[in-house]
C-alpha positions as CSV (number, residue, x, y, z in Angstrom):
1,M,60.6,-113.9,-91.9
2,E,57.0,-112.8,-89.6
3,T,55.2,-112.5,-92.5
4,K,56.9,-116.1,-93.2
5,M,56.1,-118.0,-90.5
6,Y,52.2,-117.0,-90.4
7,A,51.7,-117.7,-94.1
8,V,52.7,-121.0,-93.4
9,L,51.2,-121.7,-89.9
10,A,47.8,-120.8,-91.9
11,I,48.1,-123.8,-93.5
12,F,47.6,-126.3,-90.6
13,I,46.2,-124.2,-88.3
14,V,42.2,-123.2,-88.3
15,P,42.4,-119.5,-87.0
16,E,39.7,-120.2,-84.5
17,W,41.5,-122.6,-83.0
18,P,44.6,-120.7,-81.2
19,C,47.6,-122.1,-80.6
20,C,48.7,-124.2,-77.7
21,N,44.9,-124.1,-76.1
22,G,45.7,-128.4,-76.5
23,E,43.2,-128.7,-79.7
24,W,43.4,-128.5,-83.3
25,G,40.7,-127.9,-86.0
26,L,41.6,-131.0,-88.5
27,Q,42.1,-130.0,-92.5
28,H,40.1,-133.2,-93.1
29,P,36.9,-134.7,-92.8
30,V,35.9,-135.7,-89.8
31,V,32.4,-137.9,-89.6
32,Y,30.7,-138.9,-86.3
33,T,28.1,-141.4,-86.7
34,V,25.2,-141.4,-84.2
35,Y,23.5,-144.8,-83.9
36,N,19.6,-144.9,-82.9
37,E,19.4,-149.0,-82.1
38,K,20.9,-149.2,-78.5
39,K,23.6,-152.3,-78.2
40,T,25.9,-153.2,-75.2
41,W,29.6,-151.9,-74.9
42,N,31.3,-154.8,-76.5
43,D,28.7,-154.6,-79.8
44,A,29.2,-150.6,-79.7
45,K,33.1,-151.1,-80.1
46,A,32.7,-154.0,-82.7
47,I,30.4,-152.4,-85.0
48,C,32.7,-149.2,-84.9
49,Y,35.5,-151.1,-85.3
50,A,33.8,-153.6,-88.4
51,N,33.3,-149.8,-89.9
52,N,37.3,-149.1,-89.4
53,N,35.3,-146.2,-87.1
54,T,36.7,-146.1,-83.9
55,M,34.6,-144.6,-80.2
56,L,34.0,-141.5,-79.6
57,S,36.5,-140.0,-77.1
58,M,36.3,-137.0,-75.1
59,P,39.9,-135.8,-73.9
60,N,39.3,-132.9,-72.4
61,D,36.1,-130.6,-70.8
62,N,35.5,-128.4,-74.7
63,V,34.9,-132.1,-76.1
64,W,32.4,-132.6,-73.2
65,Q,30.8,-129.3,-73.6
66,F,30.4,-129.6,-77.5
67,W,28.4,-132.8,-76.9
68,I,26.7,-131.6,-74.1
69,S,25.4,-128.5,-76.4
70,M,25.4,-131.5,-79.5
71,L,23.1,-133.8,-77.9
72,D,20.6,-131.5,-76.0
73,L,17.1,-132.8,-75.3
74,T,15.4,-129.4,-75.6
75,T,16.7,-128.1,-78.2
76,T,14.8,-129.2,-81.4
77,V,16.9,-130.5,-83.9
78,A,15.5,-134.4,-84.3
79,H,17.1,-137.8,-83.1
80,R,17.6,-135.9,-79.6
81,N,15.0,-137.9,-77.7
82,N,17.3,-140.2,-75.3
83,P,19.9,-139.4,-72.6
84,R,22.5,-141.9,-72.5
85,F,25.4,-143.3,-74.7
86,W,28.5,-145.1,-74.9
87,F,31.5,-144.2,-75.5
88,G,35.6,-145.6,-75.3
89,L,35.5,-144.6,-71.3
90,H,36.1,-148.5,-69.8
91,S,38.6,-149.9,-67.3
92,S,40.4,-153.1,-68.3
93,N,41.4,-153.6,-64.9
94,P,38.7,-154.9,-62.2
95,A,41.0,-154.6,-59.7
96,N,41.6,-150.8,-60.5
97,L,38.6,-149.6,-61.9
98,S,39.4,-145.4,-62.0
99,E,42.3,-146.6,-64.3
100,L,40.3,-145.8,-67.5
101,Y,41.1,-146.1,-71.0
102,W,39.5,-144.8,-74.5
103,G,38.8,-147.3,-76.9
104,D,42.1,-146.8,-79.3
105,C,44.0,-147.5,-75.2
106,R,44.9,-143.8,-74.8
107,V,45.2,-142.9,-71.1
108,A,41.6,-141.0,-69.6
109,D,44.0,-138.6,-68.1
110,W,40.7,-136.0,-68.5
111,L,37.7,-137.0,-66.2
112,E,34.0,-135.0,-66.1
113,W,34.0,-135.6,-62.5
114,T,37.3,-134.7,-61.3
115,I,36.2,-130.5,-62.5
116,Y,32.5,-131.4,-61.5
117,R,32.7,-134.5,-59.1
118,P,35.4,-134.8,-57.2
119,A,34.2,-137.2,-54.4
120,Y,32.9,-139.1,-56.9
121,I,34.9,-142.7,-57.4
122,P,33.9,-144.9,-60.6
123,E,33.2,-148.0,-58.8
124,N,30.5,-151.3,-59.8
125,Y,31.6,-151.8,-63.5
126,Q,33.7,-151.4,-66.0
127,C,31.9,-149.7,-68.6
128,L,31.7,-146.4,-68.9
129,G,29.1,-143.8,-70.8
130,F,27.7,-140.6,-70.6
131,D,23.8,-138.9,-69.6
132,I,22.3,-135.8,-71.0
133,D,19.0,-135.8,-69.2
134,F,17.1,-132.7,-69.2
135,H,13.9,-133.4,-66.8
136,P,11.2,-130.7,-68.5
137,L,8.6,-129.1,-65.5
138,T,11.6,-129.7,-63.5
139,T,15.0,-127.6,-63.0
140,V,16.8,-130.8,-62.5
141,T,19.2,-131.5,-65.5
142,Y,21.7,-135.0,-65.1
143,I,24.8,-134.2,-67.0
144,L,27.3,-136.8,-65.9
145,W,29.7,-139.8,-66.8
146,L,29.5,-143.0,-64.8
147,T,29.7,-146.5,-64.7
148,I,27.1,-148.4,-66.2
149,E,27.0,-152.3,-66.8
150,C,28.6,-153.9,-70.0
151,Q,25.7,-155.5,-70.6
152,E,23.0,-152.5,-70.4
153,Q,21.9,-151.3,-74.1
154,N,22.4,-147.9,-75.1
155,R,23.1,-145.3,-78.5
156,F,26.3,-144.6,-79.1
157,I,28.8,-142.9,-81.3
158,C,31.5,-144.1,-83.6
159,V,34.1,-141.6,-85.1
160,W,35.6,-141.6,-88.9
161,E,38.7,-139.4,-89.9
162,D,40.1,-139.6,-93.3
163,E,40.6,-137.6,-96.5
164,C,37.2,-138.8,-98.0
165,I,33.8,-140.4,-96.5
166,Y,31.8,-142.8,-97.2
167,Q,28.5,-141.7,-94.9
168,T,25.6,-140.0,-95.8
169,C,25.6,-136.4,-93.9
170,E,22.2,-135.6,-92.4
171,E,23.4,-132.8,-90.1
172,F,27.7,-130.8,-90.8
173,L,29.7,-128.7,-88.5
174,I,31.7,-126.1,-90.0
175,F,34.3,-124.0,-88.1
176,V,33.2,-120.4,-89.5
177,P,33.2,-117.0,-88.1
178,A,29.1,-117.0,-86.5
179,S,28.0,-114.2,-89.7
180,Q,28.9,-116.6,-91.8
181,C,26.9,-119.6,-89.9
182,T,23.2,-118.1,-91.4
183,T,23.9,-117.8,-94.8
184,A,25.2,-121.9,-94.5
185,C,22.1,-124.0,-95.8
186,T,22.7,-121.3,-98.5
187,V,26.3,-122.3,-99.8
188,L,25.6,-126.1,-98.9
189,F,22.8,-126.3,-101.3
190,T,25.2,-124.8,-103.9
191,I,27.4,-127.4,-104.0
192,G,24.2,-130.4,-103.2
193,E,25.4,-131.1,-100.3
194,V,21.6,-130.1,-98.6
195,T,18.8,-131.3,-101.0
196,N,16.3,-129.3,-99.1
197,L,17.0,-125.8,-98.2
198,A,13.7,-124.6,-96.6
199,A,14.3,-127.5,-93.9
200,C,17.7,-126.5,-93.7
201,R,18.5,-124.6,-90.3
202,S,21.3,-123.8,-88.6
203,R,23.1,-122.6,-85.3
204,A,26.4,-121.2,-83.6
205,I,27.0,-123.4,-80.6
206,N,29.5,-121.9,-78.1
207,F,31.7,-124.6,-76.4
208,G,34.9,-122.7,-74.0
209,N,36.2,-119.8,-75.8
210,H,35.3,-121.3,-79.5
211,S,32.1,-121.5,-81.8
212,I,30.9,-124.2,-84.5
213,C,28.2,-123.9,-86.4
214,H,25.9,-126.5,-86.6
215,V,23.2,-127.4,-89.8
216,Y,20.5,-129.5,-89.2
217,M,17.4,-130.7,-90.6
218,A,13.9,-129.3,-89.2
219,P,12.5,-132.2,-87.7
220,G,9.4,-132.4,-89.6
221,F,12.1,-133.4,-92.4
222,V,14.0,-136.0,-91.2
223,T,13.4,-140.0,-91.6
224,V,13.7,-142.3,-88.2
225,A,16.8,-144.3,-89.5
226,Q,19.1,-147.7,-87.9
227,S,22.0,-144.3,-87.4
228,F,23.1,-140.4,-88.8
229,S,25.9,-139.5,-89.3
230,I,27.3,-135.5,-88.7
231,C,30.2,-134.6,-90.5
232,Y,32.8,-132.6,-90.3
233,K,33.5,-130.4,-92.7
234,P,37.1,-128.3,-93.1
235,A,35.5,-125.5,-95.3
236,V,31.6,-124.2,-95.8
237,D,32.1,-123.7,-99.9
238,A,34.9,-126.8,-100.7
239,P,32.7,-130.7,-101.2
240,L,33.3,-133.6,-98.9
241,E,35.4,-136.3,-101.2
242,R,33.6,-139.4,-101.8
243,C,35.3,-143.5,-100.7
244,Q,35.4,-145.3,-103.4
245,N,34.5,-149.0,-102.4
246,V,33.7,-148.8,-98.4
247,S,30.2,-149.6,-97.8
248,D,28.2,-149.1,-94.3
249,T,25.8,-151.5,-94.6
250,L,26.4,-153.2,-91.1
251,D,24.0,-155.9,-90.0
252,L,23.5,-154.5,-86.6
253,G,22.0,-157.7,-86.1
254,L,25.0,-160.2,-86.1
255,F,26.2,-157.9,-82.7
256,N,25.5,-160.1,-80.0
257,D,27.9,-159.8,-77.3
258,S,26.6,-159.7,-73.7
259,S,29.8,-160.4,-71.6
260,T,29.9,-158.9,-68.5
261,T,33.5,-156.9,-68.6
262,P,34.8,-154.7,-71.6
263,N,36.6,-156.4,-74.7
264,S,40.0,-154.5,-74.0
265,T,43.8,-155.0,-74.6
266,C,45.0,-151.7,-72.8
267,K,47.8,-152.1,-70.3
268,S,49.4,-149.5,-67.8
269,S,52.1,-148.9,-70.7
270,D,49.5,-147.4,-73.2
271,Q,50.3,-143.9,-74.3
272,S,49.9,-142.6,-77.4
273,T,49.2,-139.5,-79.4
274,T,46.0,-139.4,-81.3
275,L,43.4,-137.9,-82.8
276,S,40.2,-137.6,-81.4
277,G,37.5,-135.8,-83.9
278,M,38.6,-132.7,-84.6
279,F,40.6,-132.4,-81.6
280,L,44.1,-133.4,-81.0
281,T,44.6,-134.6,-77.7
282,T,48.4,-136.1,-75.9
283,T,48.2,-138.4,-72.6
284,E,50.5,-136.1,-71.0
285,G,47.4,-134.1,-70.4
286,I,49.5,-130.7,-70.5
287,C,49.6,-128.1,-73.8
288,E,52.1,-129.4,-76.0
289,C,52.7,-126.6,-78.4
290,P,54.9,-126.7,-81.3
291,C,55.2,-123.0,-82.0
292,V,56.4,-121.6,-78.4
293,Q,59.8,-122.3,-77.6
294,S,59.7,-124.2,-74.0
295,E,62.0,-122.6,-71.4
296,E,63.6,-125.7,-70.9
297,T,65.2,-125.9,-74.1
298,T,68.9,-125.9,-73.7
299,G,70.7,-124.4,-76.5
300,P,70.5,-120.6,-78.3
301,P,67.1,-120.2,-79.2
302,L,64.9,-121.0,-82.3
303,T,64.7,-119.1,-85.3
304,I,61.7,-118.8,-87.1
305,D,62.0,-121.2,-89.6
306,Q,63.2,-123.7,-87.5
307,R,60.4,-123.3,-85.2
308,V,58.4,-123.6,-88.5
309,E,59.4,-127.2,-89.5
310,I,59.3,-128.4,-86.0
311,L,55.9,-127.2,-86.4
312,K,55.1,-129.1,-89.9
313,K,56.8,-132.7,-88.4
314,D,54.6,-132.5,-85.4
315,L,51.2,-131.9,-87.4
316,T,52.3,-134.6,-89.8
317,I,49.7,-137.1,-89.5
318,D,50.7,-140.1,-90.2
319,K,49.0,-141.8,-93.3
320,T,49.9,-145.4,-93.0
321,K,47.6,-145.5,-89.5
322,T,45.2,-144.0,-91.0
323,S,42.1,-146.4,-92.1
324,K,42.4,-145.5,-96.0
325,S,45.7,-146.8,-95.8
326,K,44.3,-149.5,-94.0
327,R,42.1,-150.7,-96.8
328,K,44.5,-150.3,-99.8
329,F,47.0,-152.6,-97.9
330,N,44.0,-155.3,-97.3
331,I,43.2,-154.9,-100.6
332,R,46.8,-155.8,-101.6
333,Q,46.2,-158.8,-98.9
């Protein structure tokens, strides 16, 4: 019975992500589109949603540490030349700027300043962004979340989650052991997802107790574009499936919202459990691990098979809520 349990669990959980840490390695692609063109918070949200994307969320410290490493200005990775970004964090209540939500109205129950700057209190503005600002010639590094005027123009990141992708991948993220990261460029070149093997680079990014392989092109081989996409691959040797009849040709010049408050319909009663890129989180902010029985459970202990069925149910994604399902519904309409 023990062997049967682990065989089933392996279908759902990437081994590098231990159960009960609040995060799960996904078995479908995720694409992070980083926009080089600066926009207001409302424009950033509108652009993300126009492509059935969501604004970037950071549900815990591991995710925050990951993005610090990904956007580090001191690396040789291309496009790391601007420290300030919008993400989905905002307040819908001008009378209480500490009542914060993500772009999809999940309650923000983990905040950077609660750990690193406990005396900080959000004030003045309802929109928030983050800074990753390293000052050469000094030891000063500003890495923090902060309230910003909503009409200020900054870069931003949109998140796409589906069984297929429509974006061109300039960079890749792959959960593989560090020993396999050195050969990731060769594998991606073999399956046609990297076209210039000589320019391909890879590095292992460590955050929390985890590590992920980051594949990118040498700066001299990267052209400046409106945006670039970082694609998460569930497996290094499996080509990403391309979406059919999906376009990302948005005219960003059509977006021009300079409002001083965020366009938000979030309310205090909003509660949800959603996927946020590679990370699964809940508004409760606690570990809700389906593979461990709660001490408060009444009745006889669960059998191995019963636990496996609970795990299947809890990890099953409602496909009617995915962007792919929404596109099909819109076509039928």
